[in-house]
C-alpha positions as CSV (number, residue, x, y, z in Angstrom):
1,M,41.3,-18.6,98.7
2,P,40.0,-18.7,95.2
3,L,42.3,-21.6,94.4
4,L,41.0,-23.7,97.3
5,R,37.3,-23.0,96.1
6,L,38.3,-24.1,92.5
7,L,39.8,-27.3,93.9
8,S,36.7,-28.0,95.8
9,V,34.5,-28.3,92.6
10,P,33.3,-31.9,92.0
11,A,35.3,-33.8,89.4
12,S,32.2,-34.6,87.4
13,L,31.7,-30.9,86.7
14,L,35.3,-30.5,85.8
15,S,35.2,-33.3,83.3
16,V,32.1,-31.8,81.6
17,A,33.8,-28.4,81.3
18,V,36.9,-29.9,79.9
19,L,35.0,-31.9,77.2
20,T,33.0,-28.9,76.3
21,A,36.0,-26.7,75.9
22,G,37.8,-29.2,73.7
23,T,34.9,-29.9,71.3
24,P,34.5,-27.2,68.5
25,A,31.0,-25.6,68.3
26,A,28.8,-27.1,65.7
27,D,28.0,-25.0,62.6
28,P,24.2,-24.0,62.6
29,A,24.1,-24.5,58.8
30,E,25.1,-28.1,59.3
31,T,22.9,-28.9,62.1
32,A,19.8,-27.0,60.8
33,P,17.3,-29.2,58.9
34,P,17.1,-28.6,55.1
35,V,14.5,-25.9,53.9
36,A,12.4,-26.7,50.9
37,A,12.9,-24.3,48.0
38,S,10.1,-22.0,47.1
39,P,8.3,-22.7,43.9
40,L,9.1,-19.1,42.7
41,E,12.7,-19.8,43.2
42,T,12.9,-23.2,41.4
43,Q,10.7,-22.0,38.4
44,A,12.7,-20.9,35.4
45,P,12.4,-17.2,34.4
46,T,9.7,-16.7,31.7
47,T,9.5,-14.3,28.9
48,A,6.4,-12.2,27.9
49,P,4.3,-14.0,25.3
50,A,4.5,-12.7,21.8
51,R,1.8,-10.2,20.8
52,P,-0.6,-11.8,18.5
53,W,-1.3,-8.6,16.4
54,T,0.9,-6.2,14.4
55,D,-0.1,-2.8,12.9
56,K,1.8,-0.7,10.4
57,A,0.9,2.6,9.1
58,S,2.7,4.6,6.2
59,L,2.3,8.2,5.2
60,S,3.7,10.3,2.3
61,L,3.1,14.0,1.7
62,V,4.3,16.5,-0.8
63,S,3.0,20.1,-0.9
64,T,4.3,22.9,-3.1
65,T,3.2,26.6,-3.1
66,G,4.4,29.8,-4.7
67,N,4.7,29.9,-8.5
68,S,3.2,26.3,-8.6
69,K,0.7,24.6,-6.4
70,D,0.7,20.8,-6.0
71,N,-0.5,18.6,-3.1
72,S,0.1,14.9,-2.9
73,L,-1.1,12.7,-0.1
74,G,-0.6,9.0,0.4
75,F,-1.4,6.6,3.2
76,S,-2.0,3.0,4.1
77,N,-2.5,0.8,7.0
78,E,-1.7,-2.9,7.4
79,F,-3.2,-4.9,10.4
80,Q,-2.7,-8.5,11.0
81,Y,-4.0,-10.8,13.9
82,K,-2.6,-14.3,14.1
83,W,-4.0,-17.4,16.0
84,V,-2.5,-20.7,16.3
85,N,-3.7,-22.0,12.8
86,S,-5.3,-18.9,11.2
87,S,-4.7,-15.3,10.6
88,L,-6.7,-12.2,9.6
89,A,-5.1,-9.3,7.5
90,V,-7.0,-5.9,7.1
91,N,-5.6,-3.3,4.8
92,F,-6.7,0.1,3.5
93,G,-5.1,3.1,1.9
94,G,-5.3,5.7,-0.8
95,I,-3.5,8.4,-2.9
96,R,-4.7,11.8,-3.9
97,I,-2.7,14.2,-6.1
98,E,-4.2,17.7,-6.8
99,T,-2.5,20.1,-9.3
100,T,-3.3,23.9,-9.5
101,N,-2.8,25.6,-12.8
102,I,-2.3,29.4,-12.8
103,N,-3.6,31.2,-15.9
104,R,-2.8,34.8,-16.6
105,S,-4.1,37.3,-18.9
106,A,-4.1,41.0,-19.4
107,T,-6.5,43.6,-21.1
108,G,-6.0,47.3,-21.9
109,L,-4.8,49.9,-24.1
110,S,-1.2,50.0,-23.3
111,T,1.7,47.9,-22.0
112,Q,2.8,50.7,-19.7
113,P,2.0,50.3,-15.9
114,G,-1.5,51.5,-15.3
115,G,-2.6,50.8,-19.0
116,Y,-3.7,47.3,-18.5
117,V,-5.4,45.1,-16.0
118,L,-3.8,41.8,-15.2
119,T,-6.1,38.8,-14.3
120,E,-5.0,35.6,-12.7
121,T,-7.2,32.6,-12.5
122,E,-6.4,29.1,-10.7
123,T,-7.8,25.9,-12.0
124,K,-7.6,22.8,-9.8
125,T,-7.1,19.4,-11.5
126,L,-7.3,16.1,-9.8
127,T,-4.7,14.1,-11.5
128,S,-4.9,11.0,-9.4
129,E,-7.3,9.8,-6.8
130,A,-7.5,6.0,-5.8
131,Y,-8.5,4.3,-2.5
132,F,-8.7,0.7,-1.6
133,A,-9.8,-1.4,1.3
134,N,-9.3,-5.4,1.6
135,G,-9.5,-8.2,4.1
136,R,-8.1,-11.7,4.0
137,Y,-8.6,-14.8,6.4
138,D,-6.3,-17.7,6.2
139,Y,-6.6,-21.1,7.9
140,K,-3.9,-23.7,8.0
141,F,-5.0,-27.3,7.3
142,T,-1.3,-28.6,7.5
143,D,2.1,-26.8,7.6
144,H,1.9,-26.3,3.9
145,I,-1.8,-26.4,2.8
146,F,-4.1,-23.6,3.7
147,G,-7.5,-22.2,2.6
148,F,-8.4,-18.4,2.3
149,G,-11.2,-16.0,1.8
150,N,-10.6,-12.5,0.5
151,A,-12.8,-9.5,0.1
152,A,-11.7,-6.3,-1.6
153,W,-13.0,-2.8,-2.7
154,E,-11.3,-0.1,-4.7
155,T,-12.0,3.1,-6.6
156,N,-9.9,4.9,-9.3
157,K,-11.8,7.6,-11.0
158,P,-9.0,9.0,-13.2
159,A,-8.6,5.4,-14.5
160,G,-12.4,5.3,-15.2
161,L,-13.3,3.1,-12.3
162,D,-16.1,4.3,-9.9
163,S,-15.9,1.2,-7.8
164,R,-15.0,-2.5,-7.9
165,D,-16.1,-5.2,-5.3
166,R,-14.6,-8.6,-5.3
167,I,-14.9,-11.7,-3.2
168,I,-12.5,-14.8,-3.7
169,V,-12.3,-18.0,-1.9
170,G,-9.7,-20.6,-2.5
171,I,-6.8,-22.9,-1.4
172,G,-3.0,-22.2,-1.4
173,V,0.4,-23.8,-0.7
174,T,3.1,-22.4,1.6
175,W,6.4,-23.4,-0.1
176,L,8.8,-21.6,2.4
177,D,8.2,-20.1,5.7
178,T,11.6,-19.4,7.5
179,P,12.6,-16.2,9.3
180,V,14.6,-15.2,6.1
181,T,12.3,-16.3,3.3
182,K,8.5,-16.7,2.9
183,L,6.7,-17.9,-0.1
184,R,3.2,-18.9,-1.0
185,T,1.0,-19.5,-4.0
186,D,-2.9,-19.8,-4.2
187,I,-5.8,-20.1,-6.6
188,G,-9.4,-19.4,-6.0
189,G,-12.8,-18.3,-7.6
190,G,-15.5,-15.9,-6.7
191,F,-17.6,-12.9,-7.7
192,T,-16.8,-9.3,-9.1
193,K,-19.1,-6.3,-9.3
194,E,-17.7,-3.2,-11.3
195,Q,-19.1,0.2,-11.8
196,P,-17.3,2.4,-14.4
197,V,-17.4,6.2,-14.4
198,F,-18.7,6.0,-17.9
199,E,-20.9,2.9,-18.6
200,P,-20.8,2.0,-22.4
201,I,-23.9,0.3,-24.0
202,G,-23.9,-3.4,-23.2
203,F,-21.6,-3.2,-20.3
204,D,-22.0,-6.1,-17.8
205,E,-21.2,-4.9,-14.3
206,S,-21.4,-8.4,-12.6
207,H,-19.4,-11.5,-13.5
208,G,-17.8,-14.5,-12.0
209,S,-13.9,-14.3,-11.3
210,W,-11.0,-16.6,-10.9
211,Q,-7.5,-15.6,-9.4
212,V,-4.0,-17.0,-9.3
213,S,-1.6,-15.2,-7.0
214,A,1.8,-15.5,-5.3
215,K,3.6,-13.6,-2.6
216,V,7.3,-13.7,-1.5
217,E,9.0,-12.0,1.3
218,Q,12.8,-12.0,1.4
219,Q,15.0,-10.4,4.2
220,L,18.0,-8.9,2.3
221,W,20.0,-7.5,5.3
222,A,19.4,-7.3,9.0
223,A,17.3,-4.2,8.7
224,S,15.7,-4.5,5.2
225,V,13.0,-6.6,3.8
226,L,11.9,-7.0,0.1
227,T,8.3,-8.0,-0.5
228,S,6.6,-8.7,-3.9
229,E,3.0,-9.8,-4.7
230,A,1.4,-10.7,-8.0
231,A,-2.1,-11.6,-9.0
232,Y,-3.9,-12.6,-12.3
233,I,-7.6,-12.2,-12.2
234,G,-9.9,-13.5,-15.0
235,N,-13.4,-12.9,-16.1
236,T,-15.6,-16.1,-16.5
237,K,-17.8,-14.3,-19.0
238,D,-15.1,-12.6,-21.1
239,K,-11.7,-14.3,-21.4
240,D,-10.2,-11.1,-22.8
241,D,-11.2,-9.1,-19.7
242,S,-8.3,-9.7,-17.4
243,L,-6.5,-7.9,-14.7
244,T,-3.0,-8.2,-13.7
245,L,-1.6,-6.6,-10.4
246,W,2.0,-6.5,-9.2
247,K,3.1,-4.7,-6.0
248,T,6.6,-4.7,-4.7
249,G,8.3,-2.8,-1.9
250,L,11.6,-2.4,0.0
251,T,11.3,-1.6,3.7
252,V,14.5,-0.4,5.5
253,K,14.2,-0.3,9.4
254,M,15.5,2.9,11.0
255,S,14.4,2.1,14.6
256,D,12.0,-0.2,16.5
257,R,9.1,2.2,15.5
258,L,10.1,3.8,12.2
259,A,11.0,2.6,8.8
260,L,11.4,3.9,5.3
261,K,9.5,2.2,2.3
262,L,10.0,2.4,-1.3
263,G,7.1,1.0,-3.2
264,Y,6.1,0.3,-7.0
265,D,2.7,-0.9,-8.1
266,L,1.7,-1.8,-11.6
267,T,-1.8,-2.6,-12.9
268,Y,-2.5,-3.9,-16.3
269,K,-6.3,-4.3,-17.5
270,N,-6.5,-5.9,-20.9
271,K,-9.9,-4.2,-21.7
272,P,-9.5,-0.9,-19.8
273,N,-12.4,1.3,-18.8
274,S,-13.6,4.2,-20.9
275,V,-14.3,7.8,-20.6
276,G,-17.1,9.8,-22.1
277,V,-16.2,12.4,-24.7
278,L,-18.7,15.0,-25.7
279,V,-19.3,15.4,-29.4
280,M,-20.2,19.0,-30.5
281,S,-21.7,19.9,-33.9
282,V,-19.7,21.8,-36.4
283,I,-22.7,24.3,-37.1
284,N,-22.7,27.7,-35.3
285,P,-23.8,27.9,-32.6
286,S,-22.3,24.6,-31.7
287,V,-24.5,22.2,-29.8
288,A,-23.8,18.9,-28.1
289,V,-24.7,15.9,-30.1
290,G,-23.9,13.1,-27.4
291,Q,-21.0,11.2,-25.9
292,I,-18.7,8.6,-27.3
293,P,-16.7,6.0,-25.3
294,V,-12.8,6.5,-25.5
295,S,-10.8,3.7,-24.1
296,L,-8.2,4.6,-21.5
297,K,-4.6,3.3,-21.2
298,K,-4.2,-0.4,-20.3
299,T,-1.3,0.1,-17.8
300,D,-1.1,2.3,-14.7
301,S,2.0,2.5,-12.5
302,M,2.9,4.2,-9.2
303,F,6.1,4.8,-7.3
304,T,6.0,5.9,-3.7
305,T,8.2,6.8,-1.0
306,S,6.7,6.7,2.5
307,L,7.5,6.6,6.3
308,V,6.2,3.6,8.1
309,I,5.2,3.6,11.7
310,N,5.1,0.4,13.7
311,F,2.7,0.2,16.6
């Protein structure tokens, strides 16, 4: 009976069934209309923009106790902010070295224990104390020509300097600016006000200044950079009163945050500051007659080893 029922199906329906069975099913991916890609999918991946500022802090500390007592502290900070055509740098730092001398004396009637009294006195001497702060603004007129303004303050009392303020404005040339080598020179003029610890008669604390300087930065290896900066500063009122500065440093990178820096600073002042020496009379009892100026040395140098922290 099932066979008779099948034979009774209309021929039109059988032909449709045969055609459908013989034709392979269409792939949905081929028949579906194309889908427009999302803007997020077509956009190339972007990297985070470079941070416009950098900050480096360095610290050195030496402290001894026991038979000798010495404390040495050095610190500095270098901050820089860059725009498209300009940059701002702010630096400050200082060094302080204090030495404690132990003086021993004994009084008594005998050298046997209990026959004398031992006395110890400690005298602290500040052998070095210098601090500085400066800021510099640079503006690029072209890829090689720039203008700058610089303001600086410093103090170094063991060298006879109570304070020095200087403002310089000028123009410079960038000779090289590659990832490996950077070199620039500049020249400018401005104003200086200087206050010595001991002010001799006729000292002029304010005068015009002119400056010629150069700075080079050279990458030696993948993790080390050598920097050197020199400046010659003249006095418009006294051609013999000049100041020469030279600072050089080698920085070796230990990690993304830490580095070791070796530094050497040299200062040469053609007419150094003076200290006041008290003149005592030869009569007894001795009395103070007055003070006389004694010139200090022309050259000061400093070698430092410090740990640098990059923020």
